[in-house]
C-alpha positions as CSV (number, residue, x, y, z in Angstrom):
1,M,0.0,0.0,0.1
2,R,1.2,3.2,-0.8
3,K,2.4,5.5,1.8
4,K,0.3,8.7,2.4
5,V,2.1,12.1,2.0
6,K,2.2,13.8,5.2
7,V,1.3,17.3,5.6
8,L,1.5,20.0,8.6
9,L,-1.2,22.9,7.9
10,L,0.8,25.2,9.5
11,F,-1.0,28.7,10.2
12,S,-1.3,32.0,12.7
13,S,-3.4,31.8,15.7
14,P,-4.5,34.2,18.2
15,Y,-3.5,32.5,21.0
16,N,-1.0,29.4,21.9
17,K,-2.7,26.1,21.7
18,P,-0.9,22.5,22.4
19,R,0.4,20.5,19.7
20,G,-2.7,18.1,18.8
21,Y,-5.4,20.9,19.6
22,D,-8.1,20.2,16.7
23,Y,-9.2,23.8,16.1
24,K,-12.8,22.1,15.9
25,E,-14.4,24.9,17.8
26,E,-12.5,27.8,15.5
27,F,-13.7,25.6,11.9
28,V,-17.4,25.5,12.9
29,D,-17.5,29.4,13.0
30,P,-17.9,30.7,9.7
31,D,-16.1,34.2,10.5
32,N,-13.1,32.6,12.2
33,M,-10.0,30.8,10.7
34,Y,-12.4,29.7,7.2
35,T,-9.3,29.7,5.1
36,E,-7.9,26.9,7.2
37,K,-10.7,24.9,7.2
38,D,-11.4,25.2,4.1
39,V,-7.6,24.1,3.3
40,Y,-7.6,21.2,5.7
41,Q,-10.7,19.6,4.3
42,A,-8.9,20.2,0.9
43,L,-5.9,18.0,2.0
44,K,-8.2,15.5,3.5
45,A,-10.0,14.9,0.4
46,N,-7.1,14.6,-1.5
47,G,-6.0,11.5,0.6
48,Y,-3.3,13.9,2.6
49,E,-2.2,12.6,6.4
50,V,-2.6,15.9,7.9
51,S,-1.7,17.5,10.8
52,L,-2.5,21.0,12.2
53,L,-0.6,23.8,14.5
54,G,-1.4,27.1,14.9
55,L,1.7,29.5,15.9
56,H,1.2,32.5,18.2
57,N,4.1,33.9,20.0
58,T,6.5,31.0,19.8
59,V,8.0,28.7,17.7
60,A,8.8,26.2,19.9
61,P,5.9,23.7,19.4
62,L,6.9,23.9,15.6
63,F,10.3,22.5,16.3
64,E,8.5,19.6,18.7
65,E,6.4,18.8,15.8
66,I,9.0,18.6,13.2
67,K,11.5,16.3,15.7
68,E,8.2,13.8,16.7
69,N,6.1,13.7,13.6
70,K,8.3,14.8,10.6
71,P,5.8,16.2,7.8
72,D,7.0,15.3,4.0
73,V,5.8,19.2,3.1
74,I,4.5,21.9,5.1
75,F,1.2,23.8,3.8
76,N,2.2,27.4,5.1
77,L,-0.7,29.9,5.9
78,V,0.7,31.8,8.3
79,E,0.5,35.7,7.8
80,V,1.5,37.1,11.4
81,F,3.4,36.2,14.2
82,D,2.8,37.7,17.8
83,G,0.3,40.1,15.9
84,K,3.0,41.1,13.4
85,S,2.4,41.1,9.9
86,R,6.4,42.2,9.1
87,L,7.3,38.6,10.7
88,E,6.0,36.5,7.9
89,K,8.8,36.2,6.1
90,N,11.0,35.5,9.1
91,M,8.6,32.3,9.4
92,V,9.1,31.6,5.9
93,A,12.9,31.8,6.6
94,L,13.0,29.7,9.5
95,L,10.8,26.8,7.0
96,E,13.6,27.5,4.9
97,M,16.3,26.6,7.5
98,L,14.5,23.1,8.3
99,E,14.9,22.0,4.7
100,I,11.1,20.7,4.4
101,P,9.4,21.3,1.3
102,Y,6.8,24.2,1.9
103,T,3.8,25.7,-0.2
104,G,3.7,29.3,-1.2
105,A,6.5,32.0,-1.6
106,T,10.2,32.2,-0.3
107,S,11.1,34.8,2.4
108,D,12.8,36.8,-0.5
109,N,9.5,36.7,-2.3
110,I,7.6,37.7,0.5
111,F,10.2,40.6,1.2
112,I,10.1,42.0,-2.3
113,C,6.3,41.8,-2.5
114,N,5.6,43.8,0.6
115,N,7.5,46.6,0.2
116,K,6.0,48.6,-2.3
117,G,8.6,50.6,-3.3
118,L,10.9,47.8,-4.0
119,N,8.6,45.9,-6.5
120,K,8.0,48.5,-8.2
121,K,11.5,49.6,-8.9
122,I,12.3,45.8,-10.1
123,L,8.9,46.1,-12.2
124,K,10.1,49.5,-13.8
125,F,13.5,48.2,-14.4
126,H,11.5,45.3,-16.8
127,K,9.9,47.8,-18.5
128,I,6.3,47.1,-16.6
129,K,4.0,50.0,-16.0
130,T,3.5,50.8,-12.4
131,P,2.2,54.0,-10.9
132,W,4.8,56.8,-10.3
133,F,5.7,56.5,-6.6
134,Y,7.9,58.1,-3.9
135,T,8.8,56.7,-0.8
136,F,8.7,58.4,2.8
137,N,11.0,57.1,5.6
138,R,10.3,58.1,9.2
139,N,12.2,60.7,10.6
140,Y,13.2,62.3,7.1
141,R,11.7,65.5,5.4
142,V,8.1,65.1,4.0
143,W,7.2,67.3,0.7
144,L,5.2,67.0,-2.4
145,P,7.5,65.9,-5.0
146,K,7.0,67.9,-8.4
147,K,6.9,64.6,-10.4
148,L,4.1,63.6,-8.4
149,K,0.6,64.3,-10.3
150,L,-2.4,64.6,-8.1
151,P,-4.5,63.0,-7.1
152,A,-2.2,60.5,-5.4
153,I,-2.7,57.5,-3.0
154,V,-1.0,57.4,0.2
155,K,-0.4,54.0,1.9
156,P,1.8,52.2,4.1
157,L,5.2,51.2,2.7
158,C,5.3,47.7,3.6
159,E,1.5,46.2,4.9
160,E,-0.7,43.7,3.4
161,A,-4.5,43.4,3.1
162,S,-5.0,47.1,2.4
163,R,-4.4,47.8,6.2
164,G,-3.6,51.9,6.4
165,I,-5.8,52.6,3.4
166,S,-9.2,54.5,3.5
167,Q,-10.8,57.3,1.9
168,A,-8.6,59.6,3.4
169,S,-5.4,58.0,1.6
170,I,-6.6,59.8,-1.7
171,V,-5.2,63.0,-1.4
172,D,-5.9,65.6,-4.4
173,N,-3.8,68.8,-2.6
174,E,-0.6,69.4,-0.7
175,E,-1.7,69.9,2.6
176,A,-3.9,66.7,2.4
177,F,-0.7,64.6,1.1
178,L,1.6,66.0,3.8
179,E,-1.2,64.9,6.8
180,R,-1.5,61.6,5.2
181,V,2.0,61.0,5.1
182,K,2.6,62.2,8.6
183,F,-0.2,60.0,9.7
184,I,1.2,57.1,8.7
185,H,4.5,57.6,10.1
186,Q,3.2,58.8,13.5
187,N,0.0,56.8,14.1
188,M,1.2,53.4,12.1
189,D,4.6,53.8,13.2
190,M,5.6,52.9,9.2
191,D,7.3,54.3,6.6
192,A,5.1,55.6,3.7
193,I,4.7,55.3,-0.3
194,A,2.6,58.1,-2.3
195,E,1.8,56.6,-5.8
196,E,-0.1,58.3,-8.6
197,Y,-3.6,57.6,-9.1
198,I,-4.4,55.2,-11.8
199,E,-8.0,55.5,-12.7
200,G,-9.4,52.5,-14.4
201,R,-10.9,49.3,-14.2
202,E,-9.3,47.4,-10.9
203,L,-8.6,43.5,-11.7
204,Y,-7.0,40.7,-9.8
205,V,-5.3,38.2,-11.7
206,T,-3.7,35.2,-10.3
207,V,-0.7,33.3,-11.7
208,I,0.4,29.8,-10.6
209,G,3.3,27.7,-11.6
210,H,7.0,27.3,-11.8
211,K,8.3,26.8,-15.3
212,K,4.8,26.4,-17.1
213,L,3.0,29.6,-15.7
214,M,-1.0,29.4,-15.8
215,V,-3.2,32.8,-15.6
216,L,-6.1,32.3,-14.5
217,P,-9.1,34.4,-15.5
218,A,-9.2,37.7,-13.6
219,R,-11.6,39.2,-11.2
220,E,-12.7,42.7,-10.9
221,M,-14.1,44.7,-8.0
222,K,-17.3,46.8,-8.5
223,F,-16.9,50.0,-6.8
224,G,-21.0,49.9,-6.8
225,E,-22.3,53.7,-5.7
226,L,-18.9,54.9,-4.6
227,A,-17.7,58.5,-6.2
228,E,-15.4,58.3,-9.1
229,D,-12.9,60.1,-7.0
230,A,-13.2,57.4,-4.3
231,R,-12.7,54.2,-6.1
232,V,-9.9,52.2,-4.2
233,A,-9.6,49.1,-2.4
234,T,-9.4,50.5,0.9
235,Y,-9.2,48.1,4.3
236,K,-13.3,48.7,4.5
237,A,-14.0,47.9,0.7
238,K,-12.2,44.3,1.2
239,W,-13.1,43.1,4.3
240,D,-16.2,45.0,6.1
241,D,-19.4,43.4,4.8
242,N,-21.9,45.8,5.9
243,Y,-19.7,48.7,4.0
244,R,-19.4,46.8,1.1
245,E,-23.2,45.8,1.2
246,K,-24.3,50.1,1.9
247,W,-22.4,51.0,-1.3
248,G,-22.7,48.1,-3.6
249,I,-19.3,46.8,-3.7
250,K,-18.9,43.4,-5.0
251,S,-16.3,41.2,-6.7
252,V,-17.3,39.7,-9.9
253,Y,-15.5,37.6,-12.6
254,A,-14.3,40.5,-15.1
255,G,-16.1,41.9,-17.8
256,K,-15.2,41.9,-21.5
257,L,-12.0,43.5,-22.2
258,A,-11.2,45.3,-25.0
259,N,-9.6,43.2,-28.1
260,G,-6.1,42.4,-27.1
261,V,-6.5,43.8,-23.6
262,E,-7.1,40.5,-22.3
263,E,-3.9,39.1,-23.8
264,E,-2.2,42.0,-22.9
265,T,-3.0,41.5,-19.0
266,A,-2.1,37.8,-19.3
267,D,1.4,38.7,-20.6
268,V,2.4,41.6,-18.4
269,C,1.3,39.3,-15.6
270,K,3.6,36.6,-16.6
271,R,6.4,39.1,-17.2
272,A,5.9,40.3,-13.6
273,Y,5.7,36.9,-12.2
274,R,8.8,36.3,-13.6
275,A,11.1,39.5,-13.1
276,L,10.1,39.0,-9.2
277,N,11.3,35.2,-9.4
278,I,7.8,33.9,-8.0
279,S,7.3,30.1,-8.1
280,S,4.5,29.2,-6.5
281,Y,1.1,31.5,-6.8
282,L,0.6,35.0,-6.7
283,R,-2.2,37.6,-7.5
284,F,-1.6,41.0,-9.2
285,D,-3.6,43.9,-8.1
286,I,-3.9,45.7,-11.8
287,R,-5.6,48.5,-13.6
288,V,-6.6,48.8,-17.0
289,T,-6.9,52.6,-18.1
290,P,-9.7,53.9,-20.2
291,D,-7.4,54.0,-23.0
292,E,-6.2,50.5,-22.4
293,K,-2.9,50.4,-20.6
294,V,-2.4,47.6,-18.1
295,Y,-0.4,48.8,-14.7
296,I,0.4,46.3,-12.1
297,I,-0.5,48.2,-8.6
298,E,1.1,45.2,-6.5
299,P,1.4,41.9,-6.3
300,N,0.7,39.8,-3.4
301,A,2.6,37.1,-2.5
302,N,0.4,34.2,-0.7
303,P,-2.6,35.8,-1.4
304,C,-6.1,34.4,0.3
305,I,-6.7,31.0,-0.9
306,A,-10.1,30.3,0.9
307,K,-13.1,29.2,-1.2
308,I,-14.9,32.4,-1.4
309,D,-11.8,34.3,-2.5
310,E,-10.1,35.7,-5.5
311,V,-7.7,32.6,-6.3
312,A,-10.1,30.0,-6.0
313,Q,-12.9,31.4,-7.7
314,S,-10.7,32.5,-10.6
315,A,-9.4,28.8,-10.6
316,M,-13.0,27.5,-10.5
317,K,-13.8,29.6,-13.7
318,V,-11.5,27.4,-15.9
319,G,-12.9,23.8,-14.4
320,I,-10.3,23.7,-11.6
321,S,-11.8,22.5,-8.6
322,Y,-10.8,23.7,-5.3
323,D,-9.5,20.1,-4.0
324,Q,-7.5,19.9,-7.7
325,L,-6.1,23.5,-6.6
326,I,-4.9,22.9,-3.3
327,K,-3.0,19.4,-4.4
328,K,-1.5,21.6,-7.3
329,I,-0.1,23.9,-4.6
330,V,1.1,20.8,-2.5
331,M,2.7,19.3,-5.6
332,L,4.6,22.6,-6.3
333,A,6.2,22.5,-3.2
334,L,7.3,19.0,-4.0
């Protein structure tokens, strides 16, 4: 009888639990750990031998698990450690030191993708369109660069999931610009990036693969009743269900693009994927302007892979079931 592949499902937990804790209570709550639940069920459906391990603020349980029940592959869903999203890359670096295959992005992939200024520099070097930008580090002078066209968007330099992005992030005058940069410096204790606002349709495009790449069908954010100059994917627009319902914001399969734009979008995303040296899966946030130019807004390493989210929904559009998607991600790691 063929031996089952042993998978350790590793994820972030808001508290410390002993090894062997089953997370049944969390999994039955539709608002709690739904991604972990989806992945766990898909791994089981694929016939893998699955162990669960949530990490909060200590890595000791991971070392114990590896020593006593070494897996063939680690399915990595860790996004924060001790409440700090900036430590996501450090956790992956630790997995690399363990020399056990793991799913998703490498530590350097995460470092580059999470630094909005750095990944834009790389993409610009490869002649891939991104918004004009300028970074502002803490404890240095803040000013409005002459080359930066207003309106602009001011964001934390190294943050995910639209944290720190609100309607106040869109600035159309110098006073608002300076105020928002200082807000990020002082209230979030983070460096800031200001980038040109790109008007157009907001699409989410997933690329998956290593040597042979697959570009999944685009998803699109529809901004509903929001004003034209307020159409950005703020934290509330992405994650607050009541806010989304109030303004009619929803994510759908992308409508028809002009002739050649769909092909260009796929080509741009493949080139960007290669330029960033990704070999797992990644979601690009892009804008297609009214004159059909394609801009990469930012890359998202290890994007959410819950059944209801963009990656899984895009895969389903081309006949890849959720279980098949999770198996593909495991096989890429192996």
